[in-house]
C-alpha positions, 0 to 999 in steps of 0.5 A: 858654803865654799868661797868658790861656791859663793863666787860661782853664784856671782858669776864669777870663775871658781879659781883662776883661769889658767887655760887663758891665754897669755897677753901679748900686750908689752911696754915698749922695752918688751916688758910685760909689768911695771913696779912702782912704788908709792909714797917714797918721800925723800932721798934716805927712803929712795935709798933705802928702797933701792938697796931693799929692791936689789937685795930681794932682785925685786925690779922697781920702775918708778918711785913716787913722792906725794908729799909735795917737793915743797917739803924737801930742800934743793939739797934733798930735790937733786939727791933724790933725782941723782939717786933715781937717775943712778938707778934707772928708776923713774921719779915722780914728784908733786909740786905741792905741799902737804898742806896749803891754804883753803878759802873754806877756813872760817876766819873768825872761827876760834880754831880756825887758827889750828884747823887742817889746810888743804890744797884745791885744784889741779896738782903738777908733778914733775918726772924725772928719769934716765931719759927724760928732764922735768917733763911737767904734767898735770893730773 
């Protein structure tokens, strides 16, 4: 049995539906799509990403750093923001470290000192772009 037949049996189209009209929805600047690169963890990563995106002629609209701003120095954060602003790329930074304490850990357990810690609760982020400055949001 072919994949197309299997898709048909599931009630799905067996191929792309090219006959469908294109969506008229657009972003405010008229673009049809956005490209976000997640897990861009520091200024060196962003620098390499921007160089490669430029070489491949791939537009990048947003990058995000997921391990938390507490993992970077103030100088690295300043450089991160400056690189993103110079490239007109939105930068989403999360105000949390990669690891924090959790009350569920058992202090009396022999491995408690070596057990992974995690952050519980809401995560705050600050987004930096050419047109916005440190707008806190929550996720």
